[in-house]
C-alpha positions as CSV (number, residue, x, y, z in Angstrom):
1,M,11.5,60.0,108.6
2,T,13.2,62.8,104.6
3,R,11.3,63.9,105.5
4,R,7.8,64.2,106.4
5,S,6.3,62.4,109.1
6,S,2.3,64.6,110.0
7,R,1.3,62.2,113.3
8,G,0.7,64.5,116.2
9,L,-1.2,67.1,113.3
10,A,-4.1,66.2,115.4
11,V,-3.4,69.1,117.7
12,L,-4.1,71.4,114.6
13,M,-7.6,72.3,116.3
14,A,-7.4,75.6,114.4
15,A,-5.5,74.7,111.9
16,S,-8.8,74.5,109.2
17,L,-10.6,77.4,110.1
18,A,-7.3,79.7,109.5
19,L,-6.3,78.5,105.8
20,A,-7.4,82.1,104.6
21,A,-4.4,83.6,106.4
22,C,-3.2,86.9,105.4
23,A,0.9,88.3,104.8
24,S,1.7,90.8,108.0
25,E,3.9,93.4,108.1
26,T,6.9,92.0,107.6
27,T,9.8,92.7,110.2
28,D,13.8,93.4,109.6
29,E,17.2,92.0,110.9
30,S,16.7,93.0,114.5
31,G,12.7,91.7,114.1
32,S,11.8,95.0,113.5
33,P,8.7,96.2,111.8
34,A,10.2,96.9,108.0
35,P,7.9,97.6,104.4
36,S,7.1,95.5,102.5
37,P,9.2,94.8,98.7
38,S,6.7,96.9,96.3
39,N,5.2,94.0,94.8
40,G,4.9,92.1,97.2
41,S,6.3,89.7,96.0
42,V,9.4,88.0,97.0
43,Q,12.7,86.4,94.8
44,D,13.2,82.5,96.2
45,P,11.2,82.4,99.4
46,V,12.7,80.4,102.2
47,A,9.5,79.1,104.8
48,I,9.6,78.9,108.8
49,T,7.2,78.0,110.9
50,Y,7.0,79.3,114.2
51,E,4.4,78.3,116.7
52,G,1.1,80.0,115.3
53,G,2.1,80.4,111.0
54,I,5.7,80.7,109.0
55,Y,7.2,83.4,108.1
56,V,8.3,83.8,105.3
57,L,12.1,85.0,104.5
58,D,14.1,86.2,101.4
59,G,16.0,83.3,100.2
60,E,19.3,86.3,99.7
61,T,18.8,88.7,102.2
62,L,17.0,86.0,104.2
63,R,14.6,89.9,105.1
64,V,11.1,88.7,106.4
65,A,9.1,89.3,103.8
66,H,5.8,88.0,104.8
67,T,4.7,86.2,108.4
68,V,1.9,84.0,107.8
69,T,-1.1,83.5,111.1
70,L,-1.8,79.4,111.5
71,D,-2.7,77.8,114.7
72,G,-1.1,74.6,115.5
73,F,2.1,73.2,114.2
74,N,2.3,73.0,110.8
75,R,4.8,71.4,108.0
76,V,5.9,72.3,105.3
77,N,7.5,71.4,102.0
78,P,8.5,72.6,98.4
79,A,5.6,72.3,96.1
80,G,8.2,71.5,93.1
81,N,7.7,75.3,91.6
82,A,9.3,78.7,91.8
83,T,6.7,79.7,94.5
84,G,4.9,77.1,96.4
85,V,5.6,75.6,99.5
86,F,2.2,72.4,100.9
87,V,1.1,72.8,104.5
88,S,0.1,69.9,105.5
89,T,-2.8,71.1,107.5
90,E,-5.5,69.2,110.1
91,A,-7.8,69.7,106.9
92,G,-5.4,68.6,103.9
93,F,-2.5,69.3,101.7
94,Q,-2.6,73.6,100.8
95,V,-0.6,75.6,98.6
96,L,0.8,78.0,100.1
97,D,2.7,80.8,97.8
98,A,5.7,81.5,99.4
99,A,6.4,84.9,97.0
100,T,3.3,86.2,98.0
101,G,3.1,85.2,101.2
102,T,-0.2,83.4,100.8
103,M,-2.9,80.7,102.0
104,T,-4.1,79.7,97.6
105,D,-7.4,78.3,97.4
106,I,-4.9,75.1,96.1
107,T,-5.9,72.4,98.5
108,Y,-6.0,68.3,98.8
109,P,-8.3,67.1,101.7
110,G,-7.9,64.6,103.9
111,A,-7.1,63.9,106.8
112,K,-2.8,63.3,108.1
113,P,-0.9,64.5,104.7
114,G,2.1,63.1,104.8
115,H,4.8,62.8,103.0
116,V,5.9,65.6,99.8
117,V,7.7,64.1,97.4
118,L,9.8,66.3,94.1
119,H,11.3,63.3,91.5
120,G,11.3,64.8,88.0
121,D,9.2,67.2,87.0
122,R,6.2,65.4,90.0
123,T,5.6,66.4,92.6
124,I,3.5,63.4,94.4
125,L,1.7,63.9,97.9
126,F,0.6,60.9,100.4
127,T,-2.6,60.8,102.5
128,D,-2.8,58.9,105.9
129,G,-5.7,59.2,107.0
130,T,-6.7,58.1,103.7
131,G,-4.1,56.1,101.5
132,E,-4.9,58.5,99.0
133,V,-2.2,59.6,96.1
134,H,-1.8,62.3,94.2
135,S,0.9,62.8,91.4
136,F,0.9,66.0,88.7
137,V,3.2,67.7,86.6
138,S,5.2,70.7,89.1
139,A,4.9,73.0,86.4
140,D,1.3,72.3,86.6
141,L,0.2,75.0,89.8
142,A,0.7,78.1,88.5
143,D,-2.8,77.0,86.4
144,G,-4.8,75.9,89.5
145,K,-4.9,72.9,90.9
146,P,-3.9,70.6,88.5
147,A,-6.2,66.8,88.2
148,G,-3.7,64.8,87.6
149,R,-2.6,61.0,88.7
150,Q,-4.7,59.4,91.2
151,Y,-4.6,56.2,93.8
152,K,-5.4,54.7,96.0
153,T,-4.0,52.3,99.1
154,A,-5.8,49.4,100.1
155,Q,-5.6,50.0,103.6
156,P,-4.1,54.0,105.0
157,H,-1.3,54.0,106.3
158,H,1.8,56.8,107.4
159,G,3.4,55.7,103.3
160,V,5.1,57.5,100.5
161,A,5.1,57.0,96.8
162,V,8.0,58.4,94.0
163,E,6.4,58.1,90.4
164,L,9.7,57.7,87.9
165,R,9.6,59.2,84.4
166,D,8.0,56.0,82.2
167,G,5.2,56.0,84.6
168,T,5.6,53.5,86.9
169,L,4.5,54.4,90.5
170,V,6.8,53.2,93.5
171,V,4.4,53.1,96.7
172,T,4.3,51.7,100.0
173,L,2.3,48.6,101.8
174,G,1.1,49.0,105.6
175,T,-2.2,49.1,107.4
176,E,-2.3,51.7,110.6
177,E,-0.7,48.8,112.6
178,S,1.7,46.9,110.2
179,R,3.9,48.4,106.7
180,P,6.1,45.3,105.7
181,G,7.5,46.1,102.4
182,A,6.7,48.3,98.9
183,I,4.2,48.0,95.1
184,A,5.2,48.9,92.1
185,L,2.5,49.5,89.1
186,D,2.9,50.6,85.4
187,K,1.4,53.7,84.6
188,D,-1.8,51.7,83.5
189,G,-2.2,50.9,87.3
190,K,-1.6,47.2,86.8
191,E,0.8,45.8,88.8
192,I,4.9,45.2,88.0
193,A,6.5,44.0,91.4
194,R,5.9,43.6,95.3
195,S,8.3,43.2,98.1
196,E,7.3,42.3,101.4
197,E,10.9,42.4,102.8
198,C,10.4,45.6,104.3
199,P,9.3,45.9,108.4
200,G,8.3,49.4,109.6
201,V,8.9,50.6,106.1
202,H,9.6,54.3,106.1
203,G,11.0,57.2,104.4
204,E,12.2,57.3,100.6
205,A,14.8,59.2,98.0
206,V,15.8,58.0,94.9
207,A,19.3,57.7,93.9
208,Q,21.0,58.2,90.7
209,G,19.4,56.3,87.5
210,E,16.3,56.6,89.2
211,V,16.6,54.0,91.7
212,V,14.0,54.0,94.2
213,A,14.8,53.3,98.3
214,F,12.8,52.5,101.0
215,G,14.6,52.8,104.8
216,C,13.6,49.8,106.6
217,K,13.8,48.5,109.6
218,D,16.8,45.5,108.8
219,G,18.1,47.9,105.8
220,V,17.0,49.3,102.8
221,L,15.2,48.1,100.2
222,L,15.2,49.2,96.7
223,F,13.4,49.3,93.1
224,K,15.5,49.2,91.0
225,N,15.6,47.9,86.5
226,G,11.7,47.0,87.6
227,A,12.3,44.5,91.0
228,F,12.7,44.5,94.2
229,V,16.3,44.0,95.8
230,K,16.8,43.9,99.5
231,V,20.5,45.4,101.1
232,P,20.6,44.4,104.2
233,S,21.7,45.7,107.6
234,D,24.3,44.8,109.7
235,R,22.4,43.2,111.8
236,A,19.1,41.9,113.0
237,Y,17.7,45.9,113.7
238,G,19.7,48.0,111.6
239,A,17.3,50.5,111.1
240,V,17.0,53.6,108.6
241,G,13.9,55.8,107.7
242,T,15.1,58.8,106.8
243,Q,17.4,59.1,103.7
244,V,18.4,61.8,101.4
245,G,19.3,60.9,97.5
246,S,20.7,63.1,94.8
247,G,21.0,63.1,90.6
248,D,24.8,63.4,91.8
249,S,25.4,59.9,93.2
250,P,24.2,56.6,93.4
251,V,24.6,57.0,97.2
252,L,22.3,57.7,99.1
253,L,22.2,58.7,103.2
254,G,20.0,57.7,105.8
255,D,19.9,57.5,109.3
256,Y,20.7,54.6,111.2
257,K,19.7,53.6,114.4
258,I,20.0,50.5,116.4
259,D,18.1,50.6,119.8
260,P,14.8,49.0,119.2
261,D,14.4,49.3,122.9
262,A,14.7,53.5,123.0
263,E,11.7,56.0,123.2
264,R,13.7,57.9,121.6
265,E,17.6,56.9,119.7
266,F,19.8,59.5,119.7
267,P,21.8,57.9,116.2
268,E,26.3,58.7,116.2
269,Q,25.9,56.3,113.1
270,F,25.1,57.0,110.0
271,A,24.2,55.1,106.7
272,L,25.8,54.8,102.7
273,I,23.3,52.6,100.3
274,D,25.1,51.6,97.7
275,T,22.5,51.0,95.0
276,V,25.0,49.9,92.5
277,A,26.9,47.5,94.8
278,N,23.5,46.8,97.2
279,A,25.7,47.4,99.7
280,L,25.3,49.1,103.0
281,T,28.2,51.1,104.7
282,V,26.9,51.9,108.2
283,V,29.7,55.1,109.2
284,P,30.2,56.6,113.2
285,M,29.4,59.7,113.5
286,P,32.3,62.5,115.5
287,E,32.9,60.8,119.4
288,G,29.8,62.5,120.8
289,V,27.9,63.7,117.9
290,S,24.6,62.8,117.1
291,Y,21.9,64.2,114.5
292,S,18.1,64.1,113.9
293,F,15.9,63.5,111.1
294,R,15.9,67.3,110.1
295,S,19.1,67.2,109.5
296,L,20.2,65.8,106.8
297,A,20.8,66.8,103.1
298,R,23.0,67.0,100.3
299,G,24.2,68.9,98.6
300,P,25.7,70.5,95.2
301,K,27.7,67.8,93.8
302,G,25.9,65.4,96.2
303,E,27.5,65.5,98.5
304,G,25.7,64.0,102.1
305,L,25.0,66.8,104.9
306,I,24.6,66.1,108.2
307,L,23.7,68.7,111.0
308,G,25.7,67.8,114.3
309,T,24.6,68.1,117.2
310,D,27.9,69.8,118.0
311,G,26.7,72.8,115.9
312,K,28.6,71.3,113.4
313,L,27.4,71.1,109.9
314,H,29.4,67.9,108.5
315,V,30.2,67.3,104.4
316,V,29.9,63.1,103.7
317,D,32.3,61.8,100.5
318,P,29.1,59.3,99.3
319,A,32.1,57.3,97.8
320,T,33.8,56.5,100.4
321,G,32.2,58.1,104.0
322,T,34.9,59.8,104.8
323,F,34.7,64.1,105.7
324,A,35.8,66.4,103.5
325,A,34.2,68.9,106.1
326,S,32.8,70.5,109.1
327,W,31.5,74.1,109.6
328,P,30.6,75.7,112.8
329,V,27.4,76.6,112.3
330,V,24.9,77.0,115.1
331,A,25.5,76.5,119.3
332,A,26.2,72.8,120.4
333,W,22.3,71.4,121.0
334,K,20.1,68.0,122.3
335,E,17.4,66.6,120.3
336,P,14.0,67.1,122.2
337,M,12.3,63.9,123.4
338,N,9.3,65.3,121.3
339,W,9.8,64.7,117.2
340,Q,7.6,68.3,117.1
341,E,9.8,70.0,119.5
342,P,12.3,72.9,117.0
343,R,16.3,71.3,117.0
344,P,18.0,73.0,114.6
345,A,17.2,72.4,111.1
346,L,18.6,72.3,107.6
347,F,17.4,72.8,103.8
348,V,19.5,73.2,101.4
349,R,18.9,75.0,97.3
350,G,21.7,74.7,95.2
351,D,24.4,76.0,96.8
352,T,23.1,77.3,100.1
353,A,22.8,75.9,103.3
354,Y,19.6,77.1,105.7
355,V,19.7,76.4,108.9
356,T,17.8,77.3,112.2
357,E,19.1,78.6,115.6
358,P,15.6,77.8,117.9
359,V,17.2,78.3,121.1
360,S,18.9,82.1,119.2
361,R,16.0,82.3,117.6
362,K,17.8,82.7,114.8
363,V,18.1,81.8,111.1
364,H,21.9,81.5,109.2
365,R,22.9,81.2,105.2
366,L,25.8,79.0,105.2
367,D,27.7,79.2,101.0
368,L,27.9,75.7,100.9
369,T,30.8,76.2,97.9
370,T,32.9,77.9,100.8
371,G,31.3,77.1,104.5
372,T,31.1,80.3,104.9
373,I,28.1,82.1,106.5
374,V,27.4,84.6,104.0
375,G,23.8,85.7,106.7
376,S,22.0,85.4,109.5
377,V,18.4,86.4,110.5
378,E,16.6,87.1,114.2
379,L,12.8,85.8,114.0
380,P,10.2,86.9,116.2
381,S,9.8,83.6,117.7
382,A,11.5,80.0,117.3
383,P,11.8,78.5,114.1
384,N,10.8,75.3,113.5
385,E,10.0,74.0,110.5
386,I,11.9,75.1,107.4
387,S,12.0,74.3,104.0
388,G,11.0,76.9,100.5
389,T,10.6,76.8,96.2
390,L,12.6,76.4,94.1
391,S,15.2,77.9,92.5
392,A,14.2,80.7,90.2
393,H,17.4,81.0,88.5
């Protein structure tokens, strides 16, 4: 899933009651209380969920600037500007002003808030429980809740949508029982393309040239040049779900699973999808190394990044599929069976990678130009999901 399924959010029994959460004392790297910044604001914040709330860290120093109390299992995604983070709660999507550590009154209500997509200057929300899509200019969040563009799918489902620069809206098709593909609508809402050749459609990514990709149980479905193109797997079941793209590369990085009967597959290979050649290449991980859906990202030059269960951040050349580097970051780990349980997770912003290590309650900051860990912090509670704002610089 890039990112952002909301199954299991029913456990958030008290989340909607905590939306007015306030910031508490900050803590320093030892976990001890420390004074808040004089203006209460933090630069380039990083948001990290834990059982009971969200820590907001200074992206440079890793200092815990704010602690937001919020019961239940919470999900976080960039809102698309320098201060905001979308938090998925039982009530819907709500914006956390991460710079000040306060929950705003900007809310998009609806059951099972799912994927948050950033593309161009827009933020696109998909609410699984209602099938509602909200697309708006990200910068408009500074002035309150943007009106933006709204669309509702024929039936609610676990889906995702992307709006392109010319106003084309590409959105998944599905029901609660099945998800067969996607459609494309022009800026006036008229359907211009459709494909039902993507069983189990899940996850999205955008490659160089605004090529949109959706994962399928048997490959990838591309939307390019106004039409859908199916890129098949090399086997009957070769499932791609989570994908990450880069405007600097025509090649997408995706997970790749091969066991349709597995309760929880621990993939030891990944996919590279060439959106120009319409080809999918399967690449093995180092022997015995797997990864999770929170392990994939792209670097500042479009390089692929995979956080392996060997504790290393593997750097992949998307053009060749070779490993350019493997940098030790955390201790070796194993993915839990329950997708909501903490495991090492990766968030990348510019030339910096942030990696969580739940077993030690730590977060590490990695310089992607050198592979060097330049900072670490120990949190009071084990970190789970990690995200952040767009850089203000």
